[in-house]
C-alpha positions in Angstrom: -56.4 171.5 -221.3 -56.0 167.9 -220.9 -57.6 165.6 -223.5 -56.6 162.3 -222.6 -59.2 160.4 -220.2 -56.6 159.0 -218.0 -55.0 162.5 -217.5 -58.6 163.6 -216.7 -59.2 160.9 -214.0 -55.8 161.6 -212.4 -56.7 165.4 -212.3 -60.1 164.4 -210.8 -58.5 162.3 -208.0 -56.3 165.2 -206.6 -58.9 167.9 -207.4 -61.7 166.9 -205.1 -63.2 170.4 -205.1 -62.6 173.9 -205.5 -64.9 174.9 -202.9 -63.0 178.2 -202.0 -64.7 179.8 -205.0 -67.3 182.6 -203.8 -70.8 181.3 -203.5 -70.0 177.6 -203.8 -72.7 175.4 -202.3 -69.9 172.7 -201.6 -69.1 172.1 -197.8 -65.4 172.5 -198.1 -64.9 171.1 -194.5 -66.2 167.6 -195.7 -64.2 165.5 -198.1 -65.7 163.3 -201.0 -66.5 159.8 -199.6 -66.3 156.7 -201.6 -69.2 154.5 -200.7 -68.9 151.5 -202.9 -67.0 150.5 -205.9 -68.3 147.1 -207.2 -70.4 148.4 -210.0 -69.8 148.3 -213.8 -71.5 151.7 -214.4 -73.9 153.0 -211.8 -76.3 155.6 -213.2 -79.1 157.8 -212.2 -79.7 157.7 -208.3 -82.9 158.5 -206.6 -83.6 159.2 -203.0 -86.8 158.0 -201.6 -87.1 160.4 -198.7 -87.1 157.3 -196.2 -83.5 156.3 -195.9 -82.7 154.6 -199.2 -80.9 155.8 -202.2 -81.8 153.7 -205.4 -79.6 153.5 -208.4 -79.0 151.0 -211.3 -75.8 149.4 -212.5 -76.6 149.6 -216.3 -73.6 147.2 -217.2 -74.4 144.7 -214.4 -78.1 145.2 -214.9 -79.0 145.2 -211.4 -81.0 147.7 -209.3 -79.4 148.6 -205.9 -80.3 150.7 -203.0 -78.0 152.3 -200.3 -79.4 152.2 -196.8 -77.7 155.4 -195.6 -78.3 154.9 -191.7 -77.0 151.3 -191.9 -74.3 152.2 -194.5 -75.3 149.2 -196.3 -75.6 148.6 -200.1 -78.4 146.0 -201.2 -79.4 144.6 -204.3 -83.3 145.3 -205.1 -83.5 143.6 -208.5 -81.1 141.1 -209.6 -82.4 141.0 -213.1 -83.4 144.7 -213.6 -82.3 144.6 -217.2 -80.6 147.8 -218.7 -81.9 150.7 -216.4 -80.5 154.0 -217.1 -82.0 156.2 -214.5 -84.3 156.3 -211.5 -86.5 159.1 -210.0 -88.6 159.1 -206.9 -91.5 161.3 -206.5 -95.3 160.9 -205.2 -94.4 157.8 -203.1 -93.3 155.8 -206.2 -90.0 155.0 -207.8 -89.9 155.7 -211.6 -87.2 154.0 -213.9 -86.0 154.6 -217.2 -86.1 150.8 -218.7 -83.6 151.6 -221.5 -83.3 148.1 -222.6 -87.1 147.6 -223.2 -87.7 151.1 -224.5 -90.0 152.2 -221.9 -90.7 154.1 -218.7 -91.9 152.1 -215.6 -92.5 152.3 -212.0 -91.6 149.8 -209.4 -94.0 148.1 -207.5 -92.4 145.5 -205.0 -90.2 143.8 -207.5 -92.4 144.3 -210.7 -91.8 146.9 -213.3 -95.1 148.4 -214.1 -95.2 150.1 -217.8 -96.2 153.6 -217.9 -95.5 154.4 -221.3 -93.1 153.3 -224.1 -91.4 153.6 -227.6 -91.2 151.2 -230.4 -88.4 148.8 -229.5 -88.0 147.6 -233.0 -87.5 151.3 -234.5 -84.4 152.0 -236.4 -82.5 153.7 -234.8 -83.6 152.3 -231.5 -85.8 154.7 -229.4 -84.5 154.2 -225.9 -85.2 156.4 -222.8 -82.2 157.8 -221.3 -82.7 160.0 -218.2 -85.9 161.2 -216.8 -87.6 163.7 -214.2 -91.0 163.8 -212.8 -92.9 167.1 -212.1 -95.1 168.0 -209.2 -98.3 167.0 -211.0 -96.8 163.4 -211.8 -95.9 164.2 -215.4 -92.7 162.6 -216.6 -90.1 164.1 -219.0 -87.5 161.8 -220.4 -84.8 162.0 -223.1 -84.4 160.3 -226.5 -80.7 160.8 -227.0 -80.8 159.2 -230.6 -83.8 161.0 -231.8 -82.7 164.4 -230.4 -86.0 164.7 -228.4 -87.4 165.2 -225.0 -90.7 163.4 -224.6 -93.4 164.4 -221.9 -95.9 161.9 -220.5 -98.9 163.4 -219.0 -100.3 162.0 -215.7 -102.9 160.3 -217.9 -100.3 158.5 -219.8 -100.3 160.4 -223.0 -97.0 161.3 -224.8 -96.0 164.5 -226.5 -92.9 165.9 -227.9 -91.5 168.7 -225.5 -88.3 169.4 -227.1 -87.2 168.4 -230.6 -83.9 168.8 -232.6 -81.5 169.1 -229.6 -78.0 167.6 -230.1 -77.8 164.3 -228.1 -80.0 165.2 -225.2 -78.9 163.3 -222.0 -79.5 164.4 -218.4 -82.3 166.7 -217.6 -83.9 168.4 -214.5 -86.7 170.8 -213.7 -86.0 174.1 -211.9 -87.6 174.3 -208.3 -90.5 176.3 -209.6 -90.8 174.1 -212.6 -90.8 176.8 -215.0 -87.5 176.0 -216.5 -86.3 172.6 -217.9 -82.7 172.0 -218.1 -81.3 169.5 -220.7 -77.7 168.4 -220.9 -76.4 168.1 -224.5 -73.9 165.2 -224.5 -71.5 165.8 -227.2 -71.2 169.6 -227.3 -71.3 169.5 -223.6 -73.8 172.4 -223.3 -76.6 172.8 -220.9 -79.9 174.1 -222.6 -82.6 175.9 -220.8 -86.4 175.9 -221.9 -89.3 177.8 -220.6 -92.2 175.7 -219.3 -95.5 177.6 -219.4 -97.6 174.6 -219.8 -96.2 171.1 -218.9 -95.1 169.2 -222.1 -94.5 172.4 -224.0 -90.9 173.7 -223.8 -90.1 177.1 -225.5 -87.5 179.5 -226.0 -84.6 177.2 -226.0 -81.2 178.8 -225.2 -77.7 177.9 -224.3 -77.8 178.1 -220.1 -74.0 177.1 -219.6 -71.3 175.1 -221.3 -68.4 172.8 -219.8 -65.4 174.6 -221.2 -62.7 172.1 -220.1 -61.9 168.4 -221.0 -62.9 166.4 -224.0 -65.5 167.4 -226.5 -68.2 165.1 -225.1 -69.7 164.3 -221.7 -72.4 166.3 -220.4 -74.5 163.6 -218.6 -77.0 163.5 -215.6 -78.4 166.3 -213.7 -79.5 167.5 -210.3 -80.7 170.9 -208.8 -80.8 172.2 -205.3 -83.5 174.2 -203.3 -81.7 177.6 -204.3 -81.9 176.6 -208.0 -78.3 175.9 -208.6 -77.9 173.5 -211.5 -75.6 170.3 -211.3 -74.4 168.2 -214.2 -71.9 165.3 -214.6 -69.0 166.0 -216.9 -66.1 163.9 -218.1 -64.2 164.2 -214.8 -66.4 166.5 -212.5 -69.7 167.5 -211.2 -70.2 171.1 -212.7 -72.3 173.5 -210.7 -74.0 176.8 -211.8 -76.2 179.4 -210.3 -79.6 179.9 -211.6 -78.2 182.8 -213.7 -75.7 180.5 -215.3 -72.6 181.5 -213.2 -70.1 178.7 -212.6 -70.0 178.3 -208.8 -67.8 175.1 -208.4 -66.7 171.7 -209.7 -66.4 168.3 -207.7 -64.1 166.0 -208.8 -64.5 162.2 -208.5 -61.9 159.3 -208.7 -63.7 157.8 -211.6 -65.8 159.4 -214.3 -69.1 160.8 -212.9 -72.4 159.7 -214.8 -75.2 161.1 -212.7 -76.0 162.8 -209.3 -79.0 163.3 -206.9 -79.6 164.8 -203.3 -80.3 162.5 -200.6 -79.9 161.8 -196.7 -82.4 162.9 -194.2 -81.5 166.5 -194.2 -81.0 166.3 -198.1 -77.7 168.0 -198.0 -75.6 165.0 -199.4 -74.9 165.0 -203.1 -74.7 161.3 -204.2 -72.6 160.7 -207.4 -72.7 157.7 -209.6 -70.2 156.8 -212.1 -68.0 154.1 -213.6 -67.4 151.7 -210.9 -68.5 153.9 -208.0 -70.9 155.5 -205.8 -69.7 158.7 -203.9 -71.1 161.3 -201.5 -70.1 164.8 -201.1 -71.7 166.9 -198.1 -73.1 170.4 -199.2 -74.0 173.6 -197.5 -77.4 173.9 -199.5 -79.8 171.0 -199.4 -81.7 169.4 -202.4 -85.4 169.3 -202.5 -87.3 166.4 -200.8 -89.2 164.1 -203.0 -92.7 165.0 -203.6 -95.0 163.4 -201.0 -97.8 161.3 -202.1 -100.7 163.4 -203.2 -103.7 161.0 -203.3 -104.9 158.1 -201.3 -103.6 155.5 -203.6 -100.1 156.7 -203.2 -100.3 157.5 -199.4 -97.5 155.9 -197.2 -98.7 153.2 -194.9 -96.8 154.9 -192.0 -99.6 155.0 -189.4 -97.6 157.6 -187.4 -97.6 160.2 -189.8 -100.7 162.4 -190.9 -101.7 162.0 -194.6 -100.5 164.3 -197.4 -103.5 163.3 -199.7 -105.0 166.5 -201.3 -108.6 166.1 -201.3 -110.9 167.2 -204.2 -112.2 170.0 -201.9 -108.8 171.6 -201.8 -107.1 173.4 -204.8 -103.4 173.0 -204.5 -100.9 175.5 -206.2 -97.5 174.2 -205.8 -94.3 175.9 -206.0 -95.5 179.4 -206.3 -92.8 182.0 -206.3 -93.7 184.4 -203.4 -90.5 186.4 -203.4 -87.1 186.6 -205.4 -83.7 188.0 -203.9 -81.2 188.3 -206.9 -81.5 185.0 -209.0 -82.9 183.0 -205.9 -86.7 182.4 -206.0 -88.5 181.6 -202.8 -91.4 179.1 -203.2 -94.7 178.2 -201.4 -97.3 175.5 -201.6 -100.7 177.4 -201.4 -103.7 175.4 -200.4 -107.3 176.9 -200.5 -110.9 175.5 -200.3 -112.1 174.9 -204.0 -115.5 176.3 -203.1 -115.8 179.0 -200.5 -117.7 182.3 -200.5 -114.7 184.0 -198.9 -112.7 186.1 -198.5 -111.0 183.6 -196.1 -108.5 184.2 -193.2 -104.9 183.1 -194.2 -102.3 181.1 -192.4 -98.5 181.1 -193.1 -97.1 177.6 -192.2 -93.4 177.7 -191.2 -91.3 174.4 -191.1 -88.9 173.5 -188.3 -85.3 172.1 -188.7 -83.1 174.0 -186.5 -82.8 176.9 -189.1 -80.4 174.5 -190.9 -82.6 171.7 -192.4 -86.1 171.0 -193.5 -88.4 172.2 -196.3 -91.9 173.2 -197.0 -92.9 169.6 -197.8 -92.5 168.6 -194.1 -95.4 170.8 -193.1 -97.8 169.9 -196.1 -100.2 167.6 -194.1 -100.8 170.5 -191.6 -101.3 173.1 -194.4 -103.8 170.9 -196.1 -105.6 170.1 -192.7 -106.0 173.8 -191.9 -107.2 174.5 -195.6 -109.9 171.7 -195.1 -111.1 173.9 -192.1 -111.6 176.9 -194.1 -108.3 178.8 -194.4 -106.1 179.6 -197.2 -102.7 178.2 -196.3 -99.2 178.6 -197.6 -96.5 176.2 -196.5 -93.3 178.3 -197.2 -89.6 177.8 -197.7 -87.1 180.1 -196.5 -83.3 180.4 -196.9 -81.5 178.1 -194.3 -78.3 178.8 -192.7 -75.9 176.8 -195.2 -77.2 179.1 -197.8 -77.7 182.5 -196.3 -77.1 183.7 -192.6 -79.8 185.5 -190.4 -81.8 187.7 -191.1 -82.4 186.0 -194.5 -84.8 183.5 -193.3 -87.0 185.8 -191.2 -87.0 188.2 -194.2 -88.3 185.5 -196.5 -91.2 184.7 -194.0 -92.1 188.2 -193.7 -92.0 188.4 -197.6 -94.5 185.7 -197.7 -97.0 187.7 -195.6 -96.6 190.7 -197.9 -97.1 188.3 -201.0 -100.2 186.9 -199.7 -101.5 190.5 -198.9 -100.7 191.7 -202.2 -102.4 188.9 -203.9 -105.4 188.6 -201.8 -107.9 188.6 -204.6 -106.0 186.0 -206.5 -106.1 183.6 -203.5 -109.6 184.6 -202.2 -108.3 185.7 -198.7 -108.9 188.7 -196.4 -105.6 190.8 -196.2 -106.6 191.8 -192.8 -106.8 188.3 -191.4 -103.5 186.6 -191.6 -101.8 184.4 -189.0 -98.8 182.2 -188.9 -98.1 178.9 -187.2 -94.5 177.3 -186.9 -92.8 174.5 -185.3 -89.4 174.4 -183.6 -87.2 176.8 -185.3 -90.3 177.5 -187.5 -91.9 178.4 -184.2 -89.2 180.9 -183.5 -89.7 182.5 -186.8 -93.5 182.6 -186.4 -93.0 184.3 -183.1 -90.3 186.8 -184.5 -92.8 187.7 -187.4 -95.6 188.5 -184.6 -93.1 190.5 -182.4 -91.3 192.6 -184.9 -93.2 193.5 -188.2 -92.0 197.1 -188.0 -88.2 196.3 -187.6 -86.7 197.2 -191.0 -83.7 194.8 -190.8 -86.1 191.9 -190.7 -87.9 193.0 -193.8 -85.4 192.6 -196.5 -85.9 193.0 -200.4 -88.2 190.2 -201.2 -90.7 192.5 -202.9 -94.2 193.9 -202.0 -92.7 196.5 -199.9 -95.7 198.7 -200.1 -97.6 196.1 -198.1 -97.3 195.3 -194.4 -96.0 191.9 -192.9 -97.9 192.3 -189.7 -99.7 189.3 -188.4 -103.1 189.3 -186.9 -102.4 185.9 -184.9 -99.4 183.5 -184.5 -98.9 180.0 -183.0 -95.6 178.9 -181.6 -95.1 175.2 -181.2 -91.9 174.6 -179.1 -89.8 177.3 -180.7 -87.4 179.4 -178.7 -88.4 183.1 -178.2 -85.3 184.1 -176.3 -81.9 184.3 -178.1 -79.7 186.4 -175.9 -80.7 184.5 -172.7 -81.7 181.0 -171.9 -80.7 177.5 -173.7 -79.9 179.3 -177.2 -77.3 181.7 -175.5 -75.8 178.9 -173.3 -75.3 176.7 -176.2 -73.9 179.5 -178.3 -71.0 179.8 -175.8 -70.5 176.1 -175.4 -67.9 175.3 -178.1 -68.8 171.6 -178.0 -72.4 172.0 -178.2 -72.7 172.2 -182.2 -74.8 175.2 -181.6 -77.3 175.6 -184.5 -77.6 179.5 -183.8 -73.9 179.9 -184.3 -74.1 178.4 -187.7 -77.4 180.3 -188.6 -76.2 183.7 -187.3 -72.5 183.0 -188.3 -71.2 184.0 -184.9 -71.5 183.3 -181.2 -73.4 185.6 -178.9 -70.4 187.0 -177.4 -69.0 187.9 -180.9 -72.3 189.6 -182.1 -74.7 190.3 -179.0 -76.6 192.8 -181.3 -77.2 190.2 -183.9 -78.7 187.8 -181.2 -80.8 190.7 -179.8 -82.2 191.4 -183.4 -83.3 187.5 -183.6 -84.7 187.7 -180.1 -88.6 187.8 -180.5 -88.9 188.2 -176.5 -87.1 191.4 -176.5 -89.2 192.7 -179.6 -92.7 191.9 -178.2 -94.8 194.9 -177.4 -98.2 195.9 -176.7 -98.9 196.0 -180.4 -98.2 192.2 -180.8 -101.1 190.0 -181.9 -102.4 187.2 -180.0 -99.8 184.3 -179.5 -100.7 180.8 -178.7 -97.8 178.4 -177.6 -98.1 174.7 -178.1 -95.8 172.1 -176.4 -95.5 168.5 -175.4 -95.2 167.4 -171.9 -91.9 165.8 -172.6 -90.9 168.9 -174.6 -89.9 171.6 -171.8 -93.6 172.8 -171.1 -91.7 175.7 -169.2 -90.2 177.0 -172.3 -91.3 180.7 -173.2 -92.9 181.1 -169.8 -91.0 184.4 -169.5 -92.5 185.5 -172.9 -95.9 184.5 -171.8 -95.5 186.5 -168.6 -94.3 189.5 -170.6 -97.3 189.3 -173.1 -99.9 189.1 -170.2 -98.4 192.2 -168.6 -98.5 194.0 -172.0 -102.1 193.2 -172.3 -101.6 190.7 -175.2 -103.7 187.6 -175.5 -101.6 184.5 -174.8 -102.1 181.0 -173.6 -100.2 177.6 -173.8 -101.4 174.2 -174.6 -99.6 171.1 -173.3 -100.1 167.7 -174.9 -100.0 164.6 -172.9 -97.2 162.1 -173.8 -96.0 164.4 -176.4 -92.3 164.9 -177.5 -90.7 167.3 -179.8 -92.0 167.3 -183.2 -95.3 165.5 -182.3 -97.3 168.0 -184.3 -96.3 166.0 -187.2 -97.4 162.7 -185.7 -100.7 160.9 -185.0 -102.7 161.2 -182.8 -101.4 164.6 -181.5 -101.6 166.0 -185.1 -105.5 165.9 -185.0 -105.8 167.4 -181.5 -103.4 170.2 -182.3 -105.1 170.9 -185.6 -108.3 171.2 -183.8 -106.9 173.7 -181.2 -105.3 175.6 -183.9 -108.6 176.0 -185.8 -110.4 177.1 -182.4 -107.5 179.8 -181.9 -107.6 181.1 -185.4 -111.4 181.2 -185.7 -111.5 183.5 -182.5 -108.4 185.7 -183.3 -108.6 185.8 -187.3 
C-alpha cells in the first residue's frame, strides 16, 4: 500500500483502531488519548505498579514519569543520557543505558550498573530494548550485532540468540516459555522456545507486518492472555498467541514502544516520536513482578510482604489449564522440606470479576505455605476477555490440575480447599457449591478428576446473584454493574445465567465446610441467608468479623495476620 512516511502518518491519524475485528482486545468504546507531546523520541515505557509510568526521551536525554492519577508528567532525571528502554520488575526500575553500552537499575537518581558491553567496540555494542523474567534475569537486544543477550540474576552474560536480523523489541510470553523478538528491518516477529533461561532455541517466524515500508518493527508488550503487541511504522500490531492478527492501533505519530499500565492494567501506553498516548483495552496486561526478597520489599507498612523465604519453594507461572491457545497460569508455593503429603489451597484473587491478577494475593499464598500448605495463587479469565462461566471454569480446572499432579506438588488430593476475596470470594463459594454442575467445569483439561473442594473460605464475596445487591445493581442502568459486564447481560435478560452463577442456590447438603470472613465496616450481614441455609442443610459454617476492617482488609496489615491465623485454624480442622 502506502510507502511514503507522511502518507502513513495521515492514515494512522484517521485510522485509530479497527477494533471491530473478531477477538480484538481493544476497547472500541474508548478513543486513543494523547497525554503529552513535548518529547523528541519517547521510548520504552514501564509501569511501576504504584501509579507511575516511566519512559525515556532518547533525543532529549531525559527520564520521565507520568503520574496517572494526577495526570501529570514529571522529569525524573534531567541528564539521563541516551536511555532506550525501561522495564519495572521485582520492585526495581531497569534501564537500557544505550549511550553507555550497559544495563542499569535506578536507585533514587543514581544509575547502578548491572552488566555492560565494550563501549569502544567497532561497531558499537549498544543495548536496545530489554525484558526481565520472573527470576530477575534480563534479556536485551544488541541490534548491530544481531544478538539477544541474557544476564543471569548473578550478573553473568550469555548469548541467548545469535544471527537474527536487526533485533529490536522483545518480550516474554506470560509463562516465560517463549521469547518474542522483533526484527526491525524485515518487520518480522520471531519466536524462540525457552526451556532454560539464557538458552533460546527453535527460532521461527511468528508473525510479520505486511503493510507499510520495509522496516520498522520496534518495541513490544504482551497481555495476560498472551496476545503479542509490537510497534510498527504507523500502528501497534496485535497478534494472538497462535499468530492470528487481531487488530492494529493507529497513532498520530510513529509509535516506538508500548506497555500496559494504570491500576487495573487495562491501559496500553504507547510512546513515539513526539508523543505519549493511551488506549483502553478489554484485556489487561500483567502486573509487575512483586519484590521477591527482603532487600527488594516495598516500604509500604500497610501491605504484607511478598518476600519468598528460603523455607518456601516457589514455582511461578505454571500452566494449569489451556483453552484453545489461551494458557491459564498459577504461582505454586510449597514448603521446601516437609514429610507430606500436604493439604492444598487454591487462592482466588478479587477485582469485581473484571480486574486483578494472581500477584495481588501472593502474600497470602506465601503466608499459608509457611504454615504448612501447598498453595496455588491462580489467574482466571476476566470479563473483558471472556464472559461467565469462563472464570469459574478456570477455577475448577485449577483444582483438577492440583489433584492430577498431587505427587509432583507433594499434596494430598483428598484435602484441597479454596479461599477467595470479593469477586474471588464469590468464585470460591461457587466452587464449593457446584462441583458437579457440568456447565461450570469447562474444557480446561484433567476431566477425569473431580473439582470438589473439602473446605472453602469466602471473604466478603456475594453468594446470591438472582437476589440481593447484585441483582439490584444489574437492574439499575446507572450503576455500572460489574455483573452485567461479566455475564454480558442483565438479570432480566438472562435470569437463567444469573441462577447458574448463584452459589446460594447451588448449595446442598453435600457442600464442604464454609467459613465467611468480613470486616465490621464491610456489610457483616452479607451472606447471612446463605449461612442460615447451610446450617439447615447440616453443613458446617461460621462467620468471622474483624474490628475496624473495610473491604479488602485481607491484603492489609494488621488484619492480614489475624485473618491468616483464622484461616490456618479453619483449614487445620477441616482439611
